[in-house]
C-alpha positions as CSV (number, residue, x, y, z in Angstrom):
1,M,7.7,2.3,-24.8
2,P,6.9,-0.8,-22.5
3,E,8.2,-0.2,-18.9
4,P,10.9,-2.0,-17.9
5,A,9.6,-4.9,-15.2
6,L,10.8,-4.3,-11.5
7,T,12.8,-8.0,-10.1
8,I,11.5,-9.2,-7.2
9,A,13.8,-11.6,-4.6
10,S,11.4,-14.5,-4.0
11,F,11.6,-16.1,-0.8
12,L,9.5,-19.3,-1.0
13,L,10.2,-22.6,0.4
14,D,7.0,-24.2,-1.2
15,P,7.6,-25.2,-4.8
16,S,3.9,-25.1,-5.1
17,L,3.7,-21.4,-3.8
18,T,6.4,-20.4,-6.1
19,Q,4.4,-21.9,-9.4
20,A,0.8,-19.7,-8.5
21,C,2.8,-16.6,-7.9
22,T,4.6,-17.4,-10.9
23,Q,1.3,-17.6,-12.6
24,S,0.1,-14.8,-11.0
25,L,2.4,-12.5,-12.4
26,R,2.6,-14.1,-15.9
27,G,2.8,-11.0,-18.5
28,G,3.4,-8.3,-15.7
29,R,5.7,-5.9,-15.0
30,Y,6.9,-8.6,-12.0
31,E,10.4,-10.9,-12.7
32,L,10.7,-13.1,-9.8
33,V,14.0,-14.6,-8.9
34,A,13.7,-17.7,-6.8
35,I,16.7,-17.7,-4.0
36,D,17.4,-20.7,-2.8
37,P,15.6,-21.3,0.8
38,S,18.8,-22.4,2.6
39,S,21.3,-19.3,2.3
40,D,21.3,-16.0,4.1
41,P,18.8,-13.8,3.2
42,V,21.4,-11.2,4.7
43,A,24.1,-12.4,2.4
44,V,22.0,-12.4,-0.7
45,L,20.4,-8.4,-0.8
46,E,24.4,-7.4,0.2
47,E,25.3,-9.1,-2.7
48,R,23.0,-8.2,-5.0
49,R,21.2,-5.2,-3.7
50,E,21.5,-3.3,-7.3
51,E,19.6,-6.7,-8.8
52,F,16.4,-6.7,-6.6
53,D,13.7,-4.3,-6.1
54,A,11.3,-5.8,-4.1
55,V,11.3,-9.1,-2.0
56,L,8.5,-11.5,-1.5
57,L,8.8,-13.8,1.6
58,Q,7.1,-16.9,2.6
59,Q,5.8,-16.6,6.4
60,G,7.9,-18.3,8.4
61,V,10.5,-19.3,6.1
62,I,12.9,-16.4,6.9
63,A,14.0,-16.2,11.0
64,A,13.1,-13.4,12.4
65,T,16.9,-13.1,13.7
66,S,17.5,-12.6,10.0
67,L,14.8,-10.2,9.6
68,Q,16.4,-8.1,12.2
69,A,20.0,-8.2,10.8
70,L,18.0,-7.0,7.0
71,T,16.3,-4.3,8.9
72,E,19.7,-3.4,11.2
73,R,21.9,-3.3,7.9
74,G,19.4,-0.8,6.1
75,L,18.1,-3.8,3.6
76,L,14.9,-2.9,3.0
77,L,12.9,-3.1,0.0
78,P,9.2,-3.0,-0.7
79,A,7.9,-6.5,1.0
80,V,4.6,-8.9,0.1
81,V,4.2,-11.5,2.6
82,I,2.6,-14.4,1.7
83,G,0.8,-16.2,4.9
84,T,-1.4,-16.2,7.6
85,V,-3.4,-12.6,8.3
86,T,-2.3,-12.0,12.0
87,G,-1.7,-8.1,12.5
88,R,2.2,-9.0,13.1
89,V,4.9,-7.2,11.0
90,D,7.2,-9.3,10.4
91,Y,9.7,-7.7,8.3
92,H,9.2,-3.9,8.2
93,D,5.7,-1.6,8.5
94,A,5.4,-0.7,5.0
95,E,4.8,-4.4,4.2
96,V,1.8,-6.0,1.9
97,H,0.6,-9.3,3.6
98,L,-1.6,-11.8,1.4
99,P,-3.0,-15.3,1.9
100,A,-1.6,-17.7,0.0
101,D,-5.5,-18.4,-1.3
102,Q,-5.6,-14.5,-2.6
103,L,-2.7,-14.7,-5.2
104,E,-4.8,-13.5,-7.9
105,Q,-4.1,-9.9,-5.8
106,L,-0.5,-10.6,-5.9
107,S,0.2,-8.2,-8.4
108,Y,-1.6,-5.5,-6.4
109,S,-0.3,-6.3,-3.2
110,L,3.2,-5.6,-5.1
111,D,2.0,-2.4,-6.5
112,A,0.9,-1.5,-3.2
113,A,4.1,-2.8,-1.6
114,V,5.9,-0.4,-3.7
115,S,3.5,2.7,-2.9
116,R,3.6,2.0,0.9
117,F,7.6,2.0,0.8
118,L,8.2,4.8,-1.0
119,R,5.8,7.0,1.0
120,R,6.9,5.5,4.4
121,G,10.5,6.6,3.2
122,R,9.2,10.0,2.8
123,L,7.8,10.4,5.7
124,A,10.3,8.9,8.2
125,A,12.8,11.3,5.9
126,G,10.7,14.4,6.6
127,Q,10.6,13.4,10.6
128,R,14.9,12.5,10.6
129,S,16.6,14.9,11.8
130,A,19.9,16.0,10.8
131,G,22.8,13.0,11.1
132,P,24.0,9.9,9.4
133,R,21.7,8.2,6.9
134,E,19.9,5.5,8.2
135,D,18.0,3.6,5.3
136,S,17.9,4.8,2.1
137,G,20.8,6.8,0.8
138,D,23.2,3.6,0.8
139,G,24.2,4.4,-3.1
140,W,21.9,2.1,-4.6
141,K,18.9,4.8,-4.9
142,L,16.5,2.1,-4.6
143,D,13.6,5.2,-4.2
144,N,14.9,6.9,-7.3
145,R,15.1,4.1,-9.1
146,L,11.7,2.5,-8.2
147,K,10.3,6.0,-9.0
148,G,11.9,6.1,-12.2
149,R,10.8,2.9,-13.3
150,L,7.1,3.0,-12.5
151,G,5.8,6.5,-12.8
152,Y,5.8,8.3,-9.3
153,L,5.9,12.0,-8.5
154,G,7.4,11.9,-5.4
155,V,4.6,9.5,-2.7
156,Y,1.7,10.0,-6.0
157,Y,1.4,6.9,-8.2
158,K,1.0,5.8,-11.5
159,R,-1.5,3.0,-11.7
160,D,-1.7,0.3,-14.7
161,P,-5.0,0.9,-16.7
162,S,-4.1,-2.2,-17.9
163,R,-4.7,-4.0,-15.4
164,F,-8.2,-2.8,-13.7
165,L,-10.7,-4.6,-13.6
166,R,-13.0,-3.4,-16.1
167,N,-10.2,-4.4,-19.2
168,L,-9.3,-7.9,-17.8
169,S,-10.4,-10.8,-19.4
170,E,-13.8,-12.2,-18.2
171,S,-12.4,-15.3,-16.6
172,D,-9.0,-13.1,-15.1
173,R,-11.7,-10.4,-13.5
174,E,-14.1,-13.1,-12.1
175,D,-11.0,-14.4,-10.6
176,L,-10.2,-11.3,-9.2
177,L,-13.6,-11.4,-7.7
178,R,-13.8,-14.2,-5.7
179,S,-10.1,-13.6,-4.2
180,L,-11.3,-9.7,-2.7
181,T,-14.6,-11.5,-1.7
182,R,-11.9,-13.8,0.2
183,T,-10.5,-11.0,1.7
184,Y,-13.3,-9.0,2.6
185,R,-14.8,-12.4,4.6
186,D,-11.1,-12.3,6.2
187,L,-12.3,-8.2,6.9
188,L,-15.1,-9.3,8.5
189,I,-14.4,-12.3,10.9
190,S,-11.9,-10.6,12.5
191,Y,-13.7,-7.1,12.4
192,F,-14.6,-6.8,16.2
193,R,-12.3,-9.8,17.7
194,D,-9.2,-9.6,16.3
195,P,-8.1,-5.3,15.2
196,A,-4.8,-6.0,14.4
197,A,-5.6,-9.1,11.8
198,A,-8.5,-7.5,10.5
199,N,-6.7,-3.9,9.6
200,Q,-3.9,-6.0,7.1
201,A,-7.2,-7.9,5.8
202,L,-8.2,-4.2,5.0
203,E,-5.3,-3.3,3.7
204,S,-5.3,-5.7,1.3
205,F,-8.6,-5.5,0.2
206,V,-8.1,-1.3,-0.1
207,N,-4.7,-1.9,-1.6
208,T,-6.4,-4.1,-4.8
209,A,-9.5,-2.1,-4.6
210,F,-7.4,1.0,-5.7
211,F,-5.0,-0.8,-7.8
212,S,-7.8,-2.9,-10.0
213,D,-10.2,0.8,-9.8
214,L,-12.9,-1.6,-8.6
215,P,-16.2,0.5,-8.9
216,I,-17.6,1.6,-5.2
217,T,-20.9,-0.4,-6.4
218,K,-18.9,-3.5,-6.6
219,T,-17.5,-3.1,-3.3
220,V,-21.0,-2.3,-1.1
221,E,-22.2,-5.4,-3.6
222,I,-19.5,-7.9,-1.9
223,H,-20.1,-6.2,1.8
224,M,-24.0,-7.0,1.3
225,N,-23.6,-10.8,-0.7
226,L,-21.6,-11.2,2.7
227,I,-23.6,-10.2,5.1
228,E,-26.3,-11.9,3.9
229,S,-24.6,-15.5,3.5
230,F,-24.1,-14.6,7.2
231,W,-27.9,-13.9,7.6
232,K,-28.9,-17.0,6.6
233,Q,-26.3,-19.4,8.2
234,L,-26.9,-18.0,11.5
235,K,-30.6,-18.2,11.2
236,L,-30.0,-22.0,9.9
237,E,-28.7,-22.4,12.9
238,G,-31.0,-20.8,15.3
239,H,-28.5,-17.9,16.5
240,K,-29.3,-14.5,16.7
241,N,-28.4,-12.2,13.4
242,D,-29.2,-8.6,14.6
243,F,-25.5,-7.7,15.3
244,L,-24.5,-8.4,11.8
245,Q,-25.8,-3.8,11.3
246,D,-23.2,-3.1,13.2
247,Y,-20.6,-4.5,10.4
248,R,-21.7,-1.1,8.3
249,L,-18.7,0.4,10.3
250,A,-16.8,-2.7,8.0
251,L,-17.9,-1.2,4.9
252,L,-17.3,2.9,5.8
253,D,-14.0,2.2,7.3
254,V,-13.1,1.0,3.5
255,M,-15.0,3.9,1.7
256,A,-13.0,6.0,4.2
257,H,-9.5,4.6,3.4
258,L,-10.3,4.4,-0.3
259,C,-10.5,7.8,-0.5
260,E,-7.5,8.7,0.9
261,M,-6.0,6.5,-1.2
262,Y,-7.5,8.1,-4.0
263,R,-7.2,11.9,-2.6
264,R,-3.4,10.7,-2.1
265,S,-3.0,9.4,-5.0
266,V,-3.2,12.8,-7.1
267,P,-0.1,15.4,-6.9
268,P,-1.8,18.7,-6.7
269,D,-3.2,21.1,-9.3
270,A,-2.1,18.2,-11.7
271,P,-4.7,17.2,-14.0
272,L,-6.7,13.9,-14.6
273,G,-6.5,11.5,-17.0
274,P,-9.4,9.3,-17.8
275,A,-7.5,6.5,-16.4
276,E,-6.4,8.3,-13.5
277,A,-9.7,9.6,-11.9
278,A,-11.3,8.0,-9.0
279,P,-14.5,6.1,-9.6
280,S,-17.5,9.1,-9.8
281,A,-19.3,7.3,-7.3
282,L,-16.7,7.7,-4.8
283,S,-16.1,10.9,-5.3
284,P,-13.1,11.4,-2.7
285,S,-12.8,14.9,-0.6
286,S,-9.8,16.4,0.8
287,N,-11.3,16.2,4.0
288,A,-9.3,14.2,7.1
289,A,-9.3,10.5,7.0
290,P,-8.4,7.3,8.6
291,E,-4.4,6.5,7.7
292,A,-4.9,4.6,4.4
293,P,-2.6,1.5,4.0
């Protein structure tokens, strides 16, 4: 039996962006519902809170005061923000950021947004002392709805094998790899000069790598190809390029985050099926690793 589609409230102002996002999600388990950009997002989500499972935001379209009002009223949903990766938090700290030129990753970003949202909610619930409910116990039971529809066990996620890289059509596979390369390039460019932006780019890459089951050899290949491209460009322009070896730290960062995501994806003592096993080359361990996205 196919899994029920999740309904996404789409707060996008640009019609071409709406069309591109709809195209990126074709045939998948996410259904976009366009919201009139001139409407009040607080009023919309209060009135239709039972209808939506997540939101898609265009950066800068919803005023900061409205986003703050959503937070204050507990109207929090899994969120993907389309726009420039700046390192800034627009809506809440579990949101996922995706540049408009990387929409091939949108379905994977939505998967990650749901996963992050549930994990953050569980951690917050565990840390909160007894008292009035602050966010998710308001009667609409979003957490349970998402877990039931997408096969969660606590914070552990059941990935969709039909969207693994190896199961995509050749054209879709090539498109996704080109998009991932752009994301990794964003990571390298900002890695040393803008850590907050680099972290969002890293999260975007790791999210898609995990949910698409990207082979670790492909991750290394993307890294090496970009470093070689930078090396040739710098040499052509007569600049020093020996510092590029320092960018190995970026690759190690990506590997550490991927290992942690695979570790967290498996409930304790749960047997792994073929579709859910981590790539053998990754060999995730239970040792401490940096916080995963």
